[in-house]
Every structure is written in C-alpha cells, then in structure tokens.
N, CA, C and O atoms as CSV, one atom per row, in Angstrom:
chain,resi,resn,atom,element,x,y,z
A,1,MET,N,N,-6.683,-13.888,-65.242
A,1,MET,CA,C,-5.343,-14.872,-65.438
A,1,MET,C,C,-5.836,-15.629,-66.797
A,1,MET,O,O,-5.211,-15.630,-67.857
A,2,VAL,N,N,-7.131,-16.297,-66.543
A,2,VAL,CA,C,-7.523,-17.174,-67.807
A,2,VAL,C,C,-7.391,-16.229,-69.126
A,2,VAL,O,O,-7.652,-16.739,-70.216
A,3,VAL,N,N,-7.004,-14.904,-69.058
A,3,VAL,CA,C,-7.637,-14.049,-70.369
A,3,VAL,C,C,-5.974,-14.183,-70.691
A,3,VAL,O,O,-5.576,-14.556,-71.795
A,4,LEU,N,N,-4.998,-13.808,-69.507
A,4,LEU,CA,C,-3.256,-13.813,-69.972
A,4,LEU,C,C,-3.236,-14.865,-70.441
A,4,LEU,O,O,-2.821,-15.001,-71.592
A,5,THR,N,N,-3.727,-16.065,-69.614
A,5,THR,CA,C,-3.110,-17.233,-70.628
A,5,THR,C,C,-3.312,-17.876,-71.883
A,5,THR,O,O,-2.627,-18.790,-72.342
A,6,ILE,N,N,-4.777,-17.069,-72.654
A,6,ILE,CA,C,-5.286,-17.486,-73.969
A,6,ILE,C,C,-4.520,-16.603,-74.877
A,6,ILE,O,O,-4.085,-17.026,-75.948
A,7,GLY,N,N,-4.320,-15.216,-74.419
A,7,GLY,CA,C,-3.923,-13.970,-75.166
A,7,GLY,C,C,-2.366,-14.908,-75.748
A,7,GLY,O,O,-1.972,-15.195,-76.878
A,8,LEU,N,N,-1.779,-15.178,-74.310
A,8,LEU,CA,C,-0.154,-15.417,-74.902
A,8,LEU,C,C,-0.129,-16.502,-75.719
A,8,LEU,O,O,0.594,-16.675,-76.700
A,9,LEU,N,N,-1.107,-17.357,-75.181
A,9,LEU,CA,C,-1.196,-18.902,-76.090
A,9,LEU,C,C,-1.170,-18.899,-77.617
A,9,LEU,O,O,-0.450,-19.514,-78.403
A,10,ALA,N,N,-2.431,-17.795,-77.860
A,10,ALA,CA,C,-2.617,-17.436,-79.092
A,10,ALA,C,C,-1.022,-16.629,-79.831
A,10,ALA,O,O,-0.509,-16.930,-80.909
A,11,VAL,N,N,-0.569,-15.647,-78.910
A,11,VAL,CA,C,0.965,-15.396,-79.623
A,11,VAL,C,C,1.298,-16.716,-79.807
A,11,VAL,O,O,1.121,-17.241,-80.907
A,12,ALA,N,N,1.765,-17.334,-78.861
A,12,ALA,CA,C,2.749,-18.362,-78.804
A,12,ALA,C,C,2.385,-19.436,-80.353
A,12,ALA,O,O,3.301,-19.793,-81.093
A,13,PHE,N,N,0.921,-19.810,-80.603
A,13,PHE,CA,C,0.789,-20.573,-81.005
A,13,PHE,C,C,1.134,-19.850,-82.825
A,13,PHE,O,O,1.343,-20.520,-83.836
A,14,ALA,N,N,1.087,-18.254,-82.704
A,14,ALA,CA,C,1.052,-17.497,-84.307
A,14,ALA,C,C,2.698,-18.108,-84.451
A,14,ALA,O,O,3.091,-18.659,-85.479
A,15,CYS,N,N,3.450,-17.925,-83.384
A,15,CYS,CA,C,5.212,-17.934,-83.236
A,15,CYS,C,C,4.990,-19.249,-83.748
A,15,CYS,O,O,5.349,-19.323,-84.923
A,16,ALA,N,N,4.461,-20.469,-83.219
A,16,ALA,CA,C,4.722,-21.717,-84.143
A,16,ALA,C,C,4.585,-21.669,-85.198
A,16,ALA,O,O,5.477,-22.116,-85.919
A,17,VAL,N,N,3.392,-21.101,-85.769
A,17,VAL,CA,C,3.215,-21.499,-87.293
A,17,VAL,C,C,3.861,-20.878,-87.847
A,17,VAL,O,O,4.142,-21.489,-88.878
A,18,VAL,N,N,4.541,-19.535,-87.815
A,18,VAL,CA,C,5.566,-18.710,-88.432
A,18,VAL,C,C,6.736,-19.700,-88.474
A,18,VAL,O,O,7.241,-20.078,-89.531
A,19,ASP,N,N,7.039,-20.000,-87.554
A,19,ASP,CA,C,8.470,-21.137,-87.165
A,19,ASP,C,C,8.201,-21.963,-88.017
A,19,ASP,O,O,9.098,-22.235,-88.814
A,20,ALA,N,N,6.927,-22.627,-88.146
A,20,ALA,CA,C,6.978,-24.450,-88.589
A,20,ALA,C,C,7.397,-23.668,-90.102
A,20,ALA,O,O,8.464,-24.120,-90.517
A,21,ARG,N,N,6.826,-22.649,-90.972
A,21,ARG,CA,C,6.820,-22.285,-92.009
A,21,ARG,C,C,7.997,-21.930,-92.384
A,21,ARG,O,O,8.353,-22.229,-93.524
A,22,THR,N,N,8.888,-21.199,-91.505
A,22,THR,CA,C,10.119,-20.068,-91.958
A,22,THR,C,C,11.457,-20.790,-91.019
A,22,THR,O,O,12.567,-20.895,-91.540
A,23,GLY,N,N,11.261,-21.142,-89.950
A,23,GLY,CA,C,12.021,-21.548,-89.370
A,23,GLY,C,C,13.036,-20.414,-88.684
A,23,GLY,O,O,14.260,-20.407,-88.557
A,24,ARG,N,N,11.881,-19.346,-88.249
A,24,ARG,CA,C,12.212,-18.031,-87.681
A,24,ARG,C,C,11.126,-17.571,-86.793
A,24,ARG,O,O,10.006,-17.502,-87.299
A,25,ILE,N,N,11.316,-17.140,-85.152
A,25,ILE,CA,C,10.423,-17.023,-84.309
A,25,ILE,C,C,10.516,-15.096,-84.194
A,25,ILE,O,O,11.425,-14.460,-83.660
A,26,PRO,N,N,9.342,-14.564,-84.843
A,26,PRO,CA,C,9.430,-13.168,-85.161
A,26,PRO,C,C,9.252,-12.324,-83.710
A,26,PRO,O,O,8.593,-12.535,-82.692
A,27,ASN,N,N,10.100,-11.350,-84.102
A,27,ASN,CA,C,10.619,-10.300,-82.594
A,27,ASN,C,C,9.297,-9.669,-82.140
A,27,ASN,O,O,8.953,-9.392,-80.991
A,28,ALA,N,N,8.418,-9.449,-83.656
A,28,ALA,CA,C,7.069,-8.521,-83.421
A,28,ALA,C,C,5.967,-9.037,-82.800
A,28,ALA,O,O,4.938,-8.422,-82.519
A,29,LEU,N,N,6.248,-10.338,-82.566
A,29,LEU,CA,C,5.065,-11.303,-81.723
A,29,LEU,C,C,5.752,-11.220,-80.217
A,29,LEU,O,O,5.123,-10.950,-79.194
A,30,THR,N,N,6.990,-11.470,-80.277
A,30,THR,CA,C,7.629,-12.100,-79.032
A,30,THR,C,C,7.471,-10.950,-78.018
A,30,THR,O,O,6.822,-11.033,-76.975
A,31,MET,N,N,8.089,-9.953,-78.416
A,31,MET,CA,C,8.696,-8.761,-77.469
A,31,MET,C,C,7.644,-8.362,-76.938
A,31,MET,O,O,7.587,-8.282,-75.711
A,32,PRO,N,N,6.319,-7.938,-77.919
A,32,PRO,CA,C,5.093,-7.120,-77.311
A,32,PRO,C,C,4.556,-8.236,-76.014
A,32,PRO,O,O,4.009,-7.741,-75.028
A,33,ALA,N,N,4.742,-9.651,-76.096
A,33,ALA,CA,C,4.181,-11.043,-75.256
A,33,ALA,C,C,4.941,-10.554,-74.195
A,33,ALA,O,O,4.361,-10.190,-73.172
A,34,ILE,N,N,6.426,-10.477,-74.308
A,34,ILE,CA,C,7.444,-10.431,-73.157
A,34,ILE,C,C,6.966,-9.475,-72.205
A,34,ILE,O,O,6.654,-9.646,-71.027
A,35,GLY,N,N,6.957,-8.180,-73.087
A,35,GLY,CA,C,6.451,-6.924,-72.057
A,35,GLY,C,C,4.991,-7.556,-71.325
A,35,GLY,O,O,5.211,-7.982,-70.191
A,36,VAL,N,N,3.906,-7.654,-71.667
A,36,VAL,CA,C,2.935,-8.371,-70.833
A,36,VAL,C,C,3.138,-8.883,-69.779
A,36,VAL,O,O,2.623,-8.584,-68.701
A,37,VAL,N,N,4.096,-9.899,-70.057
A,37,VAL,CA,C,4.550,-11.225,-68.938
A,37,VAL,C,C,5.201,-10.217,-68.081
A,37,VAL,O,O,5.373,-10.858,-67.045
A,38,ALA,N,N,5.603,-9.199,-67.902
A,38,ALA,CA,C,6.863,-8.404,-67.026
A,38,ALA,C,C,5.989,-7.738,-66.526
A,38,ALA,O,O,6.187,-7.549,-65.325
A,39,ILE,N,N,4.985,-7.234,-66.967
A,39,ILE,CA,C,3.579,-6.139,-66.350
A,39,ILE,C,C,3.215,-7.084,-65.234
A,39,ILE,O,O,3.477,-6.826,-64.059
A,40,VAL,N,N,2.442,-8.479,-65.729
A,40,VAL,CA,C,1.689,-9.064,-65.334
A,40,VAL,C,C,2.763,-9.709,-64.098
A,40,VAL,O,O,2.355,-9.792,-62.939
A,41,ALA,N,N,4.066,-10.120,-64.451
A,41,ALA,CA,C,4.743,-10.657,-62.654
A,41,ALA,C,C,4.764,-9.433,-62.215
A,41,ALA,O,O,4.702,-9.556,-60.991
A,42,MET,N,N,4.807,-8.458,-62.440
A,42,MET,CA,C,4.568,-7.600,-61.075
A,42,MET,C,C,3.582,-7.741,-60.156
A,42,MET,O,O,4.036,-7.764,-59.012
A,43,PHE,N,N,2.163,-7.864,-60.237
A,43,PHE,CA,C,1.361,-8.600,-59.536
A,43,PHE,C,C,0.867,-9.813,-59.086
A,43,PHE,O,O,0.106,-10.085,-58.158
A,44,GLN,N,N,1.702,-10.812,-60.296
A,44,GLN,CA,C,1.701,-12.163,-60.044
A,44,GLN,C,C,2.854,-12.668,-60.262
A,44,GLN,O,O,3.159,-13.044,-61.394
A,45,PRO,N,N,3.670,-12.762,-59.246
A,45,PRO,CA,C,5.103,-13.369,-59.122
A,45,PRO,C,C,5.270,-14.987,-60.098
A,45,PRO,O,O,5.774,-15.292,-61.179
A,46,ALA,N,N,4.926,-15.329,-59.584
A,46,ALA,CA,C,4.166,-16.979,-60.326
A,46,ALA,C,C,4.940,-16.696,-61.692
A,46,ALA,O,O,6.077,-17.041,-62.013
A,47,VAL,N,N,3.975,-15.955,-62.410
A,47,VAL,CA,C,4.188,-15.625,-63.866
A,47,VAL,C,C,5.347,-15.215,-64.351
A,47,VAL,O,O,5.707,-15.557,-65.477
A,48,GLY,N,N,6.123,-14.383,-63.523
A,48,GLY,CA,C,7.343,-14.055,-63.839
A,48,GLY,C,C,8.051,-15.063,-63.874
A,48,GLY,O,O,8.636,-15.419,-64.897
A,49,ALA,N,N,8.137,-15.995,-62.186
A,49,ALA,CA,C,9.157,-16.989,-62.115
A,49,ALA,C,C,9.030,-18.004,-63.370
A,49,ALA,O,O,10.049,-18.492,-63.861
A,50,SER,N,N,7.777,-18.295,-63.857
A,50,SER,CA,C,7.712,-19.833,-64.684
A,50,SER,C,C,8.348,-18.822,-66.033
A,50,SER,O,O,9.365,-19.363,-66.467
A,51,ALA,N,N,8.009,-17.482,-66.815
A,51,ALA,CA,C,8.861,-17.057,-67.701
A,51,ALA,C,C,10.314,-17.048,-67.281
A,51,ALA,O,O,11.093,-17.442,-68.148
A,52,ALA,N,N,10.829,-16.679,-66.134
A,52,ALA,CA,C,12.567,-16.659,-66.532
A,52,ALA,C,C,12.948,-18.488,-66.349
A,52,ALA,O,O,13.861,-18.948,-67.036
A,53,LEU,N,N,12.235,-19.330,-65.469
A,53,LEU,CA,C,12.735,-20.427,-65.714
A,53,LEU,C,C,12.621,-20.989,-66.734
A,53,LEU,O,O,13.502,-21.747,-67.139
A,54,CYS,N,N,11.577,-20.770,-67.360
A,54,CYS,CA,C,11.358,-21.689,-68.960
A,54,CYS,C,C,12.353,-20.832,-70.096
A,54,CYS,O,O,12.670,-21.312,-71.184
A,55,ALA,N,N,12.755,-19.536,-69.635
A,55,ALA,CA,C,13.695,-18.779,-70.815
A,55,ALA,C,C,14.813,-19.420,-70.398
A,55,ALA,O,O,15.469,-20.111,-71.178
A,56,ALA,N,N,15.188,-19.235,-68.954
A,56,ALA,CA,C,16.569,-19.513,-68.621
A,56,ALA,C,C,16.879,-21.047,-68.779
A,56,ALA,O,O,18.082,-21.281,-68.896
A,57,VAL,N,N,15.866,-22.380,-68.812
A,57,VAL,CA,C,16.141,-23.149,-69.575
A,57,VAL,C,C,16.985,-23.478,-70.960
A,57,VAL,O,O,17.984,-24.142,-71.233
A,58,TYR,N,N,15.940,-22.564,-71.766
A,58,TYR,CA,C,16.366,-22.348,-73.100
A,58,TYR,C,C,17.514,-21.325,-73.380
A,58,TYR,O,O,18.131,-21.545,-74.422
A,59,ALA,N,N,17.773,-20.627,-72.903
A,59,ALA,CA,C,18.839,-19.618,-72.521
A,59,ALA,C,C,20.440,-20.872,-72.746
A,59,ALA,O,O,21.295,-20.840,-73.632
A,60,VAL,N,N,20.358,-21.479,-72.001
A,60,VAL,CA,C,21.366,-22.499,-71.499
A,60,VAL,C,C,21.405,-23.498,-72.998
A,60,VAL,O,O,22.481,-23.616,-73.585
A,61,ALA,N,N,20.480,-24.002,-73.392
A,61,ALA,CA,C,20.411,-24.558,-74.811
A,61,ALA,C,C,21.062,-23.666,-75.655
A,61,ALA,O,O,21.941,-24.125,-76.384
A,62,PHE,N,N,20.744,-22.224,-75.707
A,62,PHE,CA,C,21.239,-21.168,-77.158
A,62,PHE,C,C,22.232,-20.944,-76.842
A,62,PHE,O,O,22.760,-20.455,-77.841
A,63,VAL,N,N,23.109,-20.968,-75.866
A,63,VAL,CA,C,24.663,-21.236,-75.452
A,63,VAL,C,C,25.397,-22.307,-75.566
A,63,VAL,O,O,26.562,-22.332,-75.168
A,64,CYS,N,N,24.790,-23.342,-76.137
A,64,CYS,CA,C,25.031,-25.038,-76.122
A,64,CYS,C,C,24.895,-25.369,-77.951
A,64,CYS,O,O,25.206,-26.396,-78.555
A,65,GLY,N,N,24.219,-23.855,-78.578
A,65,GLY,CA,C,23.674,-24.395,-79.994
A,65,GLY,C,C,22.898,-25.302,-80.166
A,65,GLY,O,O,22.966,-26.091,-81.109
A,66,ALA,N,N,21.764,-25.319,-78.974
A,66,ALA,CA,C,20.820,-26.580,-79.228
A,66,ALA,C,C,19.544,-25.963,-79.679
A,66,ALA,O,O,18.635,-26.641,-80.157
A,67,CYS,N,N,19.478,-24.617,-79.517
A,67,CYS,CA,C,18.453,-23.958,-80.057
A,67,CYS,C,C,18.418,-22.659,-80.392
A,67,CYS,O,O,19.419,-21.999,-80.113
A,68,GLY,N,N,17.170,-21.922,-81.124
A,68,GLY,CA,C,17.543,-20.614,-81.657
A,68,GLY,C,C,17.497,-19.411,-80.532
A,68,GLY,O,O,17.310,-19.770,-79.370
A,69,GLY,N,N,17.612,-18.387,-80.729
A,69,GLY,CA,C,17.115,-16.952,-79.914
A,69,GLY,C,C,15.819,-17.054,-79.882
A,69,GLY,O,O,15.248,-17.374,-78.839
A,70,GLY,N,N,15.075,-16.769,-81.160
A,70,GLY,CA,C,13.640,-17.382,-81.089
A,70,GLY,C,C,13.066,-17.782,-80.101
A,70,GLY,O,O,12.228,-17.030,-79.604
A,71,ASP,N,N,13.319,-19.093,-79.482
A,71,ASP,CA,C,13.098,-19.848,-78.884
A,71,ASP,C,C,13.187,-19.843,-77.746
A,71,ASP,O,O,12.331,-20.504,-77.158
A,72,VAL,N,N,14.235,-19.116,-76.896
A,72,VAL,CA,C,14.512,-18.279,-75.834
A,72,VAL,C,C,13.455,-17.285,-75.316
A,72,VAL,O,O,13.004,-17.156,-74.178
A,73,LYS,N,N,13.143,-16.528,-76.602
A,73,LYS,CA,C,12.006,-15.415,-76.479
A,73,LYS,C,C,10.779,-16.316,-75.992
A,73,LYS,O,O,10.196,-16.360,-74.909
A,74,LEU,N,N,10.655,-16.803,-76.822
A,74,LEU,CA,C,8.830,-17.923,-77.180
A,74,LEU,C,C,9.165,-18.709,-76.426
A,74,LEU,O,O,8.514,-19.727,-76.660
A,75,ALA,N,N,10.204,-18.945,-75.151
A,75,ALA,CA,C,9.916,-19.895,-73.990
A,75,ALA,C,C,9.402,-18.758,-72.702
A,75,ALA,O,O,8.665,-19.090,-71.774
A,76,ALA,N,N,9.858,-17.663,-72.858
A,76,ALA,CA,C,9.442,-16.332,-71.728
A,76,ALA,C,C,7.764,-16.591,-71.975
A,76,ALA,O,O,6.918,-16.669,-71.085
A,77,VAL,N,N,7.607,-16.667,-73.004
A,77,VAL,CA,C,6.077,-16.272,-73.307
A,77,VAL,C,C,5.352,-17.429,-72.849
A,77,VAL,O,O,4.394,-17.373,-72.079
A,78,VAL,N,N,5.869,-18.544,-73.377
A,78,VAL,CA,C,5.184,-19.552,-73.098
A,78,VAL,C,C,5.119,-19.980,-71.240
A,78,VAL,O,O,4.328,-20.697,-70.627
A,79,GLY,N,N,6.297,-19.191,-70.776
A,79,GLY,CA,C,6.196,-19.610,-69.461
A,79,GLY,C,C,5.364,-19.076,-68.480
A,79,GLY,O,O,4.813,-19.462,-67.450
A,80,GLY,N,N,5.487,-17.732,-69.357
A,80,GLY,CA,C,4.276,-16.576,-68.474
A,80,GLY,C,C,3.068,-17.074,-69.270
A,80,GLY,O,O,2.353,-16.138,-69.627
A,81,ALA,N,N,2.628,-18.308,-69.660
A,81,ALA,CA,C,1.337,-18.370,-69.903
A,81,ALA,C,C,1.006,-19.915,-69.168
A,81,ALA,O,O,-0.123,-20.267,-68.826
A,82,VAL,N,N,2.137,-20.662,-69.027
A,82,VAL,CA,C,1.945,-21.616,-67.739
A,82,VAL,C,C,1.314,-20.965,-66.590
A,82,VAL,O,O,0.203,-21.127,-66.087
A,83,GLY,N,N,2.558,-19.976,-66.213
A,83,GLY,CA,C,2.206,-19.404,-65.381
A,83,GLY,C,C,2.413,-20.296,-63.727
A,83,GLY,O,O,1.893,-19.909,-62.680
A,84,ASN,N,N,3.244,-21.460,-63.863
A,84,ASN,CA,C,3.400,-22.166,-62.549
A,84,ASN,C,C,4.481,-23.106,-62.777
A,84,ASN,O,O,4.502,-24.153,-63.423
A,85,PRO,N,N,5.611,-22.343,-61.928
A,85,PRO,CA,C,6.922,-22.477,-62.093
A,85,PRO,C,C,7.312,-24.264,-62.289
A,85,PRO,O,O,8.103,-24.812,-63.056
A,86,ALA,N,N,6.271,-24.903,-61.117
A,86,ALA,CA,C,6.599,-26.375,-60.982
A,86,ALA,C,C,6.255,-27.202,-62.609
A,86,ALA,O,O,6.760,-28.241,-63.032
A,87,ALA,N,N,5.312,-26.383,-63.220
A,87,ALA,CA,C,4.685,-27.103,-64.591
A,87,ALA,C,C,6.323,-26.949,-65.611
A,87,ALA,O,O,6.664,-27.714,-66.513
A,88,ILE,N,N,6.887,-26.060,-65.238
A,88,ILE,CA,C,7.987,-25.637,-66.535
A,88,ILE,C,C,8.761,-27.267,-67.084
A,88,ILE,O,O,8.935,-27.700,-68.223
A,89,LEU,N,N,9.072,-27.823,-65.827
A,89,LEU,CA,C,9.846,-29.113,-66.231
A,89,LEU,C,C,9.235,-29.624,-67.392
A,89,LEU,O,O,9.763,-29.860,-68.478
A,90,LEU,N,N,7.722,-29.812,-66.943
A,90,LEU,CA,C,6.854,-30.523,-67.971
A,90,LEU,C,C,6.801,-30.508,-69.443
A,90,LEU,O,O,6.719,-31.378,-70.309
A,91,VAL,N,N,6.889,-28.989,-69.430
A,91,VAL,CA,C,6.804,-28.460,-70.406
A,91,VAL,C,C,8.163,-28.560,-71.321
A,91,VAL,O,O,8.030,-28.883,-72.502
A,92,VAL,N,N,9.262,-28.331,-70.876
A,92,VAL,CA,C,10.423,-28.393,-71.121
A,92,VAL,C,C,10.739,-29.724,-71.920
A,92,VAL,O,O,11.053,-29.847,-73.104
A,93,VAL,N,N,10.506,-31.033,-70.581
A,93,VAL,CA,C,10.619,-32.054,-71.310
A,93,VAL,C,C,9.673,-32.573,-72.273
A,93,VAL,O,O,10.138,-33.485,-72.958
A,94,GLY,N,N,8.480,-32.250,-72.517
A,94,GLY,CA,C,7.366,-32.573,-73.270
A,94,GLY,C,C,8.231,-31.895,-74.566
A,94,GLY,O,O,8.547,-32.543,-75.564
A,95,ALA,N,N,8.468,-30.823,-74.405
A,95,ALA,CA,C,8.876,-30.525,-76.033
A,95,ALA,C,C,10.061,-31.129,-76.321
A,95,ALA,O,O,10.205,-31.422,-77.508
A,96,ALA,N,N,10.915,-31.390,-75.611
A,96,ALA,CA,C,12.215,-32.114,-76.353
A,96,ALA,C,C,11.619,-33.921,-76.760
A,96,ALA,O,O,12.099,-34.576,-77.686
A,97,VAL,N,N,10.652,-34.364,-75.943
A,97,VAL,CA,C,10.129,-35.336,-76.573
A,97,VAL,C,C,9.637,-35.503,-78.093
A,97,VAL,O,O,9.923,-36.285,-79.000
A,98,LEU,N,N,8.442,-34.005,-77.906
A,98,LEU,CA,C,8.071,-33.860,-79.144
A,98,LEU,C,C,8.980,-33.324,-80.293
A,98,LEU,O,O,8.831,-33.812,-81.413
A,99,SER,N,N,9.804,-32.465,-80.112
A,99,SER,CA,C,10.850,-32.383,-81.297
A,99,SER,C,C,11.718,-33.741,-81.434
A,99,SER,O,O,12.143,-33.952,-82.569
A,100,LEU,N,N,11.934,-34.375,-80.771
A,100,LEU,CA,C,12.638,-35.555,-80.969
A,100,LEU,C,C,11.504,-36.625,-82.185
A,100,LEU,O,O,11.886,-37.173,-83.219
A,101,ILE,N,N,10.076,-36.635,-81.588
A,101,ILE,CA,C,9.499,-37.459,-82.412
A,101,ILE,C,C,9.322,-37.042,-83.974
A,101,ILE,O,O,9.190,-37.781,-84.951
A,102,ALA,N,N,9.374,-35.115,-83.873
A,102,ALA,CA,C,9.225,-34.900,-85.281
A,102,ALA,C,C,10.218,-35.115,-85.910
A,102,ALA,O,O,10.040,-35.609,-87.024
A,103,ALA,N,N,11.877,-34.796,-85.394
A,103,ALA,CA,C,12.968,-35.283,-86.030
A,103,ALA,C,C,12.857,-36.673,-86.400
A,103,ALA,O,O,13.522,-36.968,-87.393
A,104,ALA,N,N,12.341,-37.399,-85.986
A,104,ALA,CA,C,12.593,-38.675,-85.995
A,104,ALA,C,C,11.045,-39.069,-87.524
A,104,ALA,O,O,11.282,-39.972,-88.326
A,105,ALA,N,N,10.479,-38.737,-87.572
A,105,ALA,CA,C,8.861,-38.746,-88.402
A,105,ALA,C,C,9.866,-38.035,-89.585
A,105,ALA,O,O,9.586,-38.734,-90.559
A,106,ARG,N,N,10.598,-37.317,-89.926
A,106,ARG,CA,C,10.991,-36.025,-90.645
A,106,ARG,C,C,12.296,-37.214,-91.348
A,106,ARG,O,O,12.593,-37.347,-92.535
A,107,ARG,N,N,12.776,-37.819,-90.357
A,107,ARG,CA,C,14.395,-38.558,-90.950
A,107,ARG,C,C,15.272,-37.386,-90.940
A,107,ARG,O,O,16.314,-37.362,-91.595
A,108,ARG,N,N,14.898,-36.471,-90.253
A,108,ARG,CA,C,15.871,-35.256,-90.148
A,108,ARG,C,C,16.816,-35.062,-88.868
A,108,ARG,O,O,16.291,-35.611,-87.899
A,109,ARG,N,N,17.810,-34.574,-88.611
A,109,ARG,CA,C,18.760,-34.642,-87.537
A,109,ARG,C,C,18.319,-33.015,-86.423
A,109,ARG,O,O,18.368,-32.826,-85.208
A,110,THR,N,N,18.062,-32.452,-87.165
A,110,THR,CA,C,17.146,-31.078,-86.616
A,110,THR,C,C,15.944,-30.662,-87.024
A,110,THR,O,O,15.582,-30.722,-88.199
A,111,THR,N,N,15.083,-30.108,-85.859
A,111,THR,CA,C,13.962,-29.762,-86.304
A,111,THR,C,C,13.477,-28.153,-85.724
A,111,THR,O,O,14.244,-27.630,-84.916
A,112,VAL,N,N,12.512,-27.561,-86.038
A,112,VAL,CA,C,12.149,-26.324,-85.453
A,112,VAL,C,C,11.544,-26.659,-84.386
A,112,VAL,O,O,10.784,-27.621,-84.492
A,113,HIS,N,N,11.674,-25.992,-83.023
A,113,HIS,CA,C,11.154,-26.327,-81.971
A,113,HIS,C,C,9.981,-25.573,-81.260
A,113,HIS,O,O,9.408,-25.903,-80.221
A,114,GLY,N,N,9.795,-24.681,-81.913
A,114,GLY,CA,C,8.657,-23.582,-81.474
A,114,GLY,C,C,7.339,-24.217,-81.503
A,114,GLY,O,O,6.550,-24.027,-80.577
A,115,PRO,N,N,7.010,-25.051,-82.631
A,115,PRO,CA,C,5.570,-25.786,-82.484
A,115,PRO,C,C,5.539,-27.021,-81.164
A,115,PRO,O,O,4.623,-27.383,-80.426
A,116,ALA,N,N,6.977,-27.443,-81.271
A,116,ALA,CA,C,7.230,-28.813,-79.954
A,116,ALA,C,C,6.485,-28.245,-78.955
A,116,ALA,O,O,5.381,-28.629,-78.570
A,117,MET,N,N,7.529,-26.727,-78.287
A,117,MET,CA,C,7.077,-25.733,-77.093
A,117,MET,C,C,5.916,-25.476,-76.945
A,117,MET,O,O,5.452,-25.612,-75.813
A,118,VAL,N,N,5.100,-25.046,-77.972
A,118,VAL,CA,C,3.946,-24.667,-77.767
A,118,VAL,C,C,2.773,-25.736,-77.682
A,118,VAL,O,O,1.835,-25.580,-76.900
A,119,GLY,N,N,2.861,-26.657,-78.396
A,119,GLY,CA,C,2.316,-28.278,-78.273
A,119,GLY,C,C,2.269,-28.624,-76.797
A,119,GLY,O,O,1.283,-28.943,-76.132
A,120,ALA,N,N,3.559,-28.495,-76.410
A,120,ALA,CA,C,3.737,-29.237,-74.463
A,120,ALA,C,C,3.083,-28.274,-73.866
A,120,ALA,O,O,2.278,-28.726,-73.052
A,121,ALA,N,N,3.097,-27.024,-73.942
A,121,ALA,CA,C,2.539,-25.989,-73.280
A,121,ALA,C,C,1.039,-26.027,-73.180
A,121,ALA,O,O,0.518,-25.907,-72.072
A,122,ALA,N,N,0.312,-26.185,-74.257
A,122,ALA,CA,C,-1.034,-26.403,-74.219
A,122,ALA,C,C,-1.687,-27.824,-73.941
A,122,ALA,O,O,-2.888,-27.975,-73.718
A,123,ALA,N,N,-0.583,-29.027,-73.989
A,123,ALA,CA,C,-1.086,-30.161,-73.395
A,123,ALA,C,C,-1.005,-30.020,-71.635
A,123,ALA,O,O,-1.952,-30.277,-70.892
A,124,VAL,N,N,0.375,-29.547,-71.179
A,124,VAL,CA,C,0.156,-29.379,-70.026
A,124,VAL,C,C,-0.678,-27.955,-69.106
A,124,VAL,O,O,-0.783,-27.850,-67.884
A,125,LEU,N,N,-1.206,-26.940,-70.226
A,125,LEU,CA,C,-2.525,-26.253,-69.479
A,125,LEU,C,C,-3.680,-27.048,-69.399
A,125,LEU,O,O,-4.423,-26.961,-68.421
A,126,ALA,N,N,-3.965,-28.030,-70.593
A,126,ALA,CA,C,-5.117,-28.712,-70.703
A,126,ALA,C,C,-5.256,-29.975,-69.961
A,126,ALA,O,O,-6.341,-30.553,-69.897
A,127,ALA,N,N,-4.059,-30.472,-69.332
A,127,ALA,CA,C,-4.321,-31.481,-68.300
A,127,ALA,C,C,-4.255,-30.518,-67.018
A,127,ALA,O,O,-4.769,-31.140,-66.088
A,128,ALA,N,N,-3.855,-29.327,-66.619
A,128,ALA,CA,C,-4.133,-28.663,-65.480
A,128,ALA,C,C,-5.616,-28.441,-65.405
A,128,ALA,O,O,-5.939,-28.361,-64.220
A,129,MET,N,N,-6.774,-28.293,-66.314
A,129,MET,CA,C,-7.523,-27.887,-66.251
A,129,MET,C,C,-8.922,-29.103,-65.857
A,129,MET,O,O,-10.083,-28.907,-65.499
A,130,ILE,N,N,-8.120,-30.392,-66.134
A,130,ILE,CA,C,-8.943,-31.620,-65.749
A,130,ILE,C,C,-8.996,-31.904,-64.584
A,130,ILE,O,O,-9.644,-32.884,-64.216
C-alpha cells in the first residue's frame, strides 16, 4: 500500500506542477493513474471508495463551474492515494482553504486548484503517519 501511495502521490505532484505552470492537468498523467487505482480497488475496496468519493465531490464542483475536468480526474488519483474514505473530507476542505489562501495572496478571484489538492492530500497523509 505504501508503494501505491507514493506512486500516486508522485503522479499527483507532477500534475500539480503542470497545473501551476499551465492551468491544465494532463490526461497522459491522470488516466493511467486512475487505471491503477481501479485495479487496486478490486483488492482494496477502501481505495476505490476514497477515489470515487473524492472524484464525486469534484464532479459536483465541475457541474457548478467551480473547477475543471482535470481537477475531477486528479481527485480520483488523490483519493486513491489517500485510501481512506473518512479522510477525504479533510482533503477536500484543506484543498479549498489552501486555494482560498493562494487566491487571496495573489489578489485574484480564481486560482489553479491542483496544487492545493495535492498539498492537502500530502498533509493528511503526513498527519496519518504521526
């Protein structure tokens, strides 16, 4: 499970870097990672539940125009990395807070969300290790 978490976080981090630079999250990174999450979910249902729950929250935000489709796919990867459905609320709220802070610091109404989502997931995983 640790190897899966590290691998998915590496992909998520790469997505966050690309998102910060370009405002886009590449399918070439997210789609294979989602495939890995789906395979692992067959043996670890909590991974699938976490990925689905996190992606569902962002899917609602996407429908409302609050985020992009790349954020929804990245959420599935991040949810799979976290692997604990109970911790997803912390990731989502933490990501929202980090995005608000980033937008306020830059004095903009909008900001890319991928880096905040990955940062929140990394913080939740780090806290779980303590």
